[in-house]
N, C-alpha and C positions, 0 to 999 in steps of 0.2 A: 171529466167525471165518468167513471165506469158505470155501465148500465148493470144494475143488480140482476135483472132478469135475462141478461145476455142478448137482448134485442136492441133495436134502435128506435123504439117508439116512446121513450120516456119523456122526451121534450119535443112533442110534435109541432109546437109553435115555431120551432127553429128549423123545421124541415126534416128532422130525424136523420138517420143513417142506416144503411143496410149492413148487417153483419155485427156479431157481438164483439168483435175486436176493434171497432172504430170508436174514436173518442170525439165528444161534442164539446165545443167551446162557445162561450157567449161573451161578448164585450159590448156594453152599451156606453156610449159617450155622448155628452151634450155638446153639440156644435156651438162654438163660441159665437154668440150674437144671433144665432138662428132660432133658438128655443125649440129645436126639433131633435128627437132621439133617433139614432141609427143603430141597427143591430148587425153585428158581424158574426157569421156562422161558417165554420169549416170543419173538416174531419181529417184524420191521419193516424199514423202509427209511430208517433214520437219524433218525426223528422221536423225539427223546428224551422229549417230553411224553407221546406215546402209549405208549411202552414203560414210562415211570414209572407211568402209570395202570394198566397190566396188572400191574405188579409190586405196586402197592398192593392190587389185588384179590386177588392170590395170597396176599399176606401176611395179609390179613383172612380169607381162606378157611381158612388153617391154624390160625387162632385164636390168633395171637400177641398176648399182652397187654402186652408190654413196649414202650411207645411209643418209647423210646430205641433199642431194637433195630430197630424198624420204620423210623425215620428214617435209621439207618445203612445199612440194606439199600437204601432208596430212593436215598440219596446215592451209594453205590457203583455202583448200577445206572446212574444218569444219567452218572456219570464214564466207565463202560465204553462207553456209547453215544457220548459225545463223542469218546473215543479212536478209536472205529471210524470215525466221520465224518472225523476228521483223517487217518486212514490212506487213506480213499477219496479225499480231496482231493489227497493226495500222489500217489496213483496217477494221478489225472486230470492233474496237472501234469506227471507223468513222460511221459504220452502225447502231450504237445504236440509239434508238428512245427515245425522251424526254417524260416522263410520269409524270403526276401530279395526285396524289391520295389524297382524303379528307376522313378522318376516322371519322365516326359518331357513336353515340351510344344513345340508349334511356334508361333513368334512371328515377326512381320514386323520383323526388325531388320537393321541394317547390320552385316555381319561384318567384323571386323578381320583383318589379315594373320596375327595369331597364332592365329586361330581363335576369337575371342570378340567380343562386341558392344562398341561404343564405350561404352555406358552401363555394361555389366557390368565393363569394364576399370577403371572408376572406382569403382563401388559394390561389385563383387564379389557381386552378387545371384544370378547364375546362371552355369553353365558350359555351353559349347556343344561339341558333338561333331560335327565336320564329316564324320566317317566314317559317321554315322548319319543322313544326309540333312538336316543342319542342325538336328537336334532339340536342344532345350535341356533340360538337367537342372534340376529345380526344387528348390532347397534351401529348408529351413525351411518346408515346406508341411505341412498337416495332412490326414490321410486317416482316415476313419471306416470301421471294418470291423465288420460285424454278422453273427454266426453265425445259421444257420437256426433255432436254438433260442432266439434273442433275446439272446445275449451280445454286448455292444458293447465294442469296444476302439478306442482313439484312438492313432494313430501319427503321428510327426513325422519328416520327412526330414532327413538330416544335411546337411553342407555340400556333399556330392557328389550330393545328390538321391536318396539311398538310404534304405531302411527295413529294419532287421533286427529280427525279432521271432518270437514263438512263437504258433502258432494251433492250435486243436483240429481234429482231422479233421472234414471236412464242407464244406458250401457256405457261403461268406462273401460278403456284398454289400459293394461298395466305393462310398463316397460322398465328395463334397467337403464341407469344413466350411462351415456356413452363414455367409454373409457374405464368403467368400473370393473371389478373382478367377477361380476356375475354375468352369466350368459343369457338366461331366460327366467321367467317367472311362471309358476303354475299355481292357480289358473292365470292366464294372461288377460282375462276380462272378467269383470263383475257387473251384475245388474243391481242397481240401487232402486228399490221400490218407492212408490210415491206415498209413503206414510211416515209419520214422525217417530216411529220406534227405532232405536239405535240398531245398526247393522255391524255384526262382528264377522271378520273374514281372516282366514289363515292362508298365507301365501308362502309357497316353497320356492326358494331361489336355488338354481343350479350354478355351480362355479364354472368359470371358464377352465378349459383343459390346459395343463402345463405341457408345452411342446418344446422340443429341442431341435434346432436346425444346425446341421454340420455342413459347411460349404468347403468343397475341395476343388482344386483345379484339375486340368486334364493330365497333369503329372502326378496326381494323387498326393498333392501337398496341401495342408490346411491353408485356407484363404483368410488371412487375418484382416480385420477392419473392413470387412465386406458389407456394404450397405444394402440390406434386403428390404424390399417393400412388399407387404402382405395386404391384399384387398379381398374382401368377400366377393365371390363371383357375381352376386346379385346386388352389389353395393349401390346405394342410391346417391351417395356423394363421397367426396374425398375424405371427409372426417371419419369415416368408418375404417380407414386404412391404418396400418401400424408399420413402424420402422424398427428394424432390428439390425444392430451392428455386431458382427462377430468379434470374438476376442482373439488372443494370440493363437489359441488352439483351433481357430476356425469355427467355433461353436457360439451359438447365441440362444437364449431362452426367452420365452414369452408365453403368456396365457392367451388362448384363442377360443372363440365360441365354436359350437358344433356347426358343421357345414363344409362347403367347398371354398377354399381360398386360392388365390392366384399369387404366385411369387414372381417378382420381377426385380431387375437391378434398379436401385434408387439413385438415379443420377442427380448431381448437384444442379442447382438452378442455372440455366444458361449453358450447361455443359453439352457440347455436340456429341453425337453418337460415335464419331470417329475418334474421340478422345477417351472413350470408355476403356477400361483395362480388360474387358471380356467381350465376347460376342453376346448379342442380345439374347435374353432368355425369357421364357414365359412358361411357368410350370404350375399345373393345378394340383393342389393338395387337399385331401379330404380329412377333416377332423371328425373322428367317429364318435358315436354316442357312448362308447365304453368309458368308464371312469379312469382307466389306467393311463399314465402319461404316454405320449407318442414321440417318436424319434423320426426325423426326416433328414435324409442325406441328399444334398444338391451337388451336382457336378457341373462346373462351368469351364469354358475353354478360354484360357488366358490369351490375350493378344498383346498385353503389356505386363511388364514385371517390375515390382517395386525395387528400386536400386537406392541404397543408402550409403553415401560416401561421407566419411569423416574428414573434415577439413581442419587443419591445425597449422600453427606456426612452427618455427624451428625449435622452440622451447615448449612445445605441446600446449600452447594457449589456443583455445577454440576460436575458429573464425565465425564469430557469432553475428547473427542478424545481417548477413551479407547476401545481397541478391545474386542469383545465378540463372543461367539459361542453358538448355541443352538443344543442339541442332543436329540435323542429319548430316553425316559426313560422307555418305555414299554417293556415287555418281548418279545424276538425275534428280536427286532430292537434296543435294547439298545446300545448306543455308536455311532450310525450312525449320522453323522452331517446333520442337516437340513439346517442351514444357518449360515453364518458368517457376521460380520459387524463391524463398528466402531461407537461409539456414537457421537452425534452432539455436537456443542459448548455449548448447554444448557443441556447436559447429557441425551438426548433422544436416547434410543436404539430401533430402528424400524426394524422389521423382519416379514416375511410372514411365518406363521406356520399352518399346518393342524390341525384338531381336534385331541386331545390326550394329553398325559403328556410328558413334556420335561424337560431336565436339562439345565438351563441357567447358563453359566460360564462367569464370568468377568475375563479377562486375560490381566491385565496391564503389560507393560514392566518394566524392572528393574529400570529405571529412573523415573517412575511415582510415584505419592504419594499414590496410592491405593493398598489395600491388595487383592490378588486373592481370589475369593470366588465363590460359586455356590448356586443356589436355584432352586426350582421347579416352573415351569410355566404350568398351566392347561388351555387348550383351549377346549371349548364346541363345540357341533355340530352347534350351532347358532352363533359361532364366538365370544362368550364372553370369555374373558381371565382374569386371575388373577395371580400374583398381578399386579397392575398398577404402583406402585412405589416401590423402594427398597433402603435401606440405605447401603452404602458401607463403610467399615472401612478404615481408613487411617493408614499409617506407622508411627511408632515412631522412630525417628532417631536423631543423633547428628547434630545439625545445627550450623554452624560457623557464628557468628556475626562479621562483618567487619565494624568498626567505622572509619569514615574519617571526616576531618574538611571541611568547605566550600571551601578552596583552594585546596582540593584534597589530602592533606597529611594525613598520619595515625594519629589516636588519641590514643596514648599510655596512660596507667594509668587511663583510664576512669572508674570510679566506677558507675556501673549501676546495674539494676536488671530486671528480666523477671518473669512474673506471668500470669496464665490463666486469661482471661478477665472475665469469668463467674464462676471461682472458682471450676470447676469440670473437671480439666484437668487429664492427665494421672498420674499414681502412681509415676512416676519419677519426675513429675513437677506439683504437686497439690497445691503448695503454692509459694510465691515469693522467687526466688532464686537470691542471690547477685552474681555479677560477676565483674571482673576487667580485662581490656584488657591488652595484653602484649605489647612488644615494637613495634610490627607491627600493633597494633590496633585491634587484634583479640581476641575473646572470644567464648567459646563453651558451648552450652546448649542442653539438651535432650528435644525435643518437639514433639508433634504430628502434622503432616503436615495437612494443611488446617483447623487448629483450631485457634481461635483468642487468641492472647496474648498481654499483655501490656508491653511495653518497657519503663523503667524509668531511667533517669539520676538523681542520688540522689543529693538533695540540702544539702550542708554542710556549716560549718562556713567559710571555706576557699576553695571554689570550684575551681577546675581546669577547669571544663567545665560548661556551663550554664545548669541549670536544665530544663528538658523537659520530656514530656510523650506523647506517641502515641500508638495506637492499630494497630496490623497488623496480617495477616495470610499469609502463604507461602506454596508453593509446591516444593521449592528448598532447597538444602543443604547449601546454602550460602545466607545470608541476609546482605545487605549494608545499613547503616544508617548514616546520617550526624549529627554530634554533633558540637556545636559551643563553642569555647574557651571563658571563662570569660575574662574580660578586664585585670584584674591584676593577678588572680590566687593566690595561697598561697604565703604570704610574710614572709620569714624566717629571714630577717635582723631585728636588734633592732633599728637602727637609719636610718630613711627613709625620703627621700624628693620626693614628687610627683610634677612633672613638666608637666603641661597640656597646650598643644598648643591651644590657643583661637583665632587664626586668622580667617578670614572670611570663608576660605574653610572648617573649622571644624564645621560650623553651622549645617549641617544635622546630625552630630553625637554627638554634645556637650551635649544634654539632656541625652543620654544614658551613656556618659562618666561620667557626674556628678552623675547620679544615681548609677553607678558602684563604683565610688569613695566614695560616702556616705555609700554604703553597706560595702565596704572594711574597712573603718574607724570604723563603728559601730560594725562589727563582729570580726575583727582581732586586733583592737587596744583598744577596750573598756576593762577596768579592766586588762590591761597588763602593763608590765614594759618597753614598747617600747616608743620611742620618734619620732616625725615626724614634717613635715612642708609641706605646699602646696604653689606652685608658679604657677601663671597664666602667661604664656609666650606669649607675643604679642610684639608690638613695644618696650614697656618698661616693663620688668618683674615686677610683683606685688606679694609680699609675704604675706602669711596669718599672720605670726608673724615675722616681720623683725628682723634680728640679730641672729637667731639660731633656734634650734629645741625645741619643747614643749613636756611636759609630757602628758600622756593619761588620764588626769583628765576629769570628766564629763563636766566641763565648757569648757575646751579646745576642746573637741570633738564636743560639740554643736556649739561652735563658728566656728570651722573648717568646719562643715557641712553648716552653714549659709554662710560662705565665698565661698564654692563651688557653692551654689545656686545663688550667686550673679554674678558668672562669665558669661560673654556673648561673643558671637563670633563677631569679627570685627577687622579690621586693617590688617596689613601685618604680615607675619610669620618671626620671628627672633629667631629661636631655638638656634643658636650659641651664641647669646648674653645672653640668659637665662642660658644655660649650663655654660658659662664662669662665670656669676655672682654667680651661686650656688657653683661652684668649688672654687671661691676666698673667699667667705664669710662664708660658712657653713662647719661644721664638721659632716660628716655622713658616713654611710657604703654603702648605695645603693641609686641610683636615678632611679625612674620609669618615663620615658619620653613618654608621650602619644601624638602622632601626626599622621596625615594622610600622611605625607611625601611630601606635596605640597610646598617644599622648596628645596634649593640647598644642597644636601647631597653628593657632589662629593669629589674628592681627597683633594681639598683645605679646605673644611669643616672638613674632617677627620684629616687633618694635624693640624689645629688650635685647635680642641678638644684634640688631643693627647698632644699638648704643655701644655694646662691647666691641663690635667689629670696627667701628670708627675710632675707638680708643686705641686699637692695636696699631703700632707704627707700620707694620708690614702689609696691612690690608690682605691677610691671607684668604685663599679660596676655601670655601666650605662645600665639599662635594657630598650631597646627601645620597645614600644608597637605600632606596625604599624596597623592603622585602614584601612582595605580594600585595602591593598597594593597588586598590581598584582605580582604574583610570578616571580622571575628572571628578573624583570625590574630594572631600575636605582635606584628607591627609595628602593626597596626590598633589593638589593645588598648593598646599602649604609648603611641602618640601620643594616643589618647583620654584615657588617664590623665594625660598631661602637660597637656592642655587643662583637665581637671577640677581639677587641682591649682592651676592659676593662674587659675581662674574665667574661662577663655577658651572658644573654640569650635574644635572639630576640623573642618577642612574637607577633605572627601574629593573628589578631582578625578580625572577620567579624561581623558587626553590622546590617546585613540585616535580621537576624533571628527574628521572631515574638515570643519573649520569655516574659513570665510574670515577672514583676519586682516589688516585694512587697514594697520595700522602695520607689521606684519612685511613685507607686500608693498612698502610704501613704503621701508623700510630696505633690502630686497633690491634694489629698483630703483635705489637710489643707491649700489650696490656696497658695502654695509656689511660689512666684515670688521673684525677686531680692530684698532682704531686707524686704520682706513682711511677714515674719514669726513672729507672735505675741507670740513667745515662743515655739520653736520646742522641744518637749519632748524627752529627751534621753531615758526615760523608755519605750516609745512606740517603739523606734528603737531597744532597747535591746530586747523587746518582739518579734519584727519581726526577730531579729537575732536568738533568742532562738528557734522560730518555724522553722527556716531554718535548724537547726541541730547543733550538737556540733562537736568539733574537735575529730577525731578518731585517732586510732593508725596508720592507713595507711597515714593520712595527716601528722602526726608527722614524720613518716618515710620519706615522700616526702620532708619535710623541711630539715631533717638531710641530705638526699641525695643531696639536692640543695646546 
């Protein structure tokens, strides 16, 4: 309880207290079982711990033996002290005075007709008041206000450059936020009177001065990327310092407050002084009171020069992210490391070297494509160095080619080749080397890393994969390439029926299918003892030659190719009807069924096909050719089950590859539309087949294995 009269005689029965700032407390408790009341009295200034200590002494003096009673007395006493402190804090908050500050600043800006600057009209960063001498209000600025007793408050101006807050009576110091664009505030202190009337203050902020630093070396050359540390001469801590890094022209700009600054070299953390590129400097600079910008020129003495060496391979590929080291090569200091580093993404090795001779070593790791090597670097006293670029040899290793199909499966048995693109490869691969992938789609070749090679899939009479060619270079030991299967592949059977789904969903693929079918007939059936027929499967199956298979005579082949060109997409898909028709009426060994699977190929479909299949005396194979079937989906599984049931092969084909088709180009060049060929020459097709290659022993082996 505060004494209203300021004295200590309000409660004399408790002993009172001297001084108006002391607080008196009373706690009466009935001793359990004793029937006697004890009084506890002590004073203090809000220190609950000190009051609790006195209460504990008083309790012990009265001889209270009940520990629970003692704890309760102590707890209640501390709670009363805390309540009193809370009341005092509320009184202090009540005594605060409302203060309104307006922050102004003078800036050299072009004023618009509406009374604002051109930049502020766009950004809205400050408002100008022409009635106040062209001063600018400063929105969103920070002002630090410190009471003479040490209480610090942080205020922020609103969009109008004003601050509204509550301050304790007394003297307050005004400061700018560290790192802001303001230098000082005028006035830098305000006195808040002890009365409840609002106080209005106008504060003028001065901007830091724009300063330009130009750093040159002793050879009068701009020093780019120079780290300059600027500290006020009377700085209290490191937070008041600034760091400036010069640009390519050796210049850097920064705003500084008025006063004397000290410029030094800003070394990296842990960098020894003997590794600095210059001699130690310490220059004092004075930023004057005048508002015009200032220019400072600093001259430093280089002891190391920046040397940038471009490292590249034989074919101008950058030696990227490769470690290197530079060592002294002169007698007496030979072997001592001058600097270490890693090349950039473009193969640039940058290091600071003193004048002299050095051994520059390229030290790639084991998994890199480069060969370790070293060469000499000479730096003159004027900072001129040589060489400026260097070729780095690459490793010659065994590279594994992993060939996959567009659906992600391995491409076994792919006949391909690898050759240097410019014909000057390594001794191990100086000319085209043929390869054949194994069951996992893998092939191995010895190549020089980061050198260009040409990969080719050979074009043959009966290709398993579509021909393609591309150039590549690699820095890895494994290269993955995508090869597309041909639509039909090698056909080993002698009596064959081609069933092509010509429903509407086959429209995007039908032109490719017709070109592939023409290519297959021209290359694999011309001048052979095979027999064939072609069936267009739609609502009603249409045969090329109804009633049976035909021989591979030139006339029959030309008529068959014209029939293929006349096929068009449309109607519904009825694959089951076409399969049943062929199994009932034709005698053959194998059927190649081309479809995109946009039909019902479920269990009912398989059951009916099985019935017709078992009724055929020859038990022919049905090879489904799935166009762009998603792996492991219903169509994929249904066509795979059809192939397994007839002991055939399910061929998965992707027609999204941009592959050159010589027969298709030839047909298109002759104006091939349905029924529009005025004599499609078989000799031209035979010539195209001959250019594509002949049947090799490997293809014959594939046929025998199939």
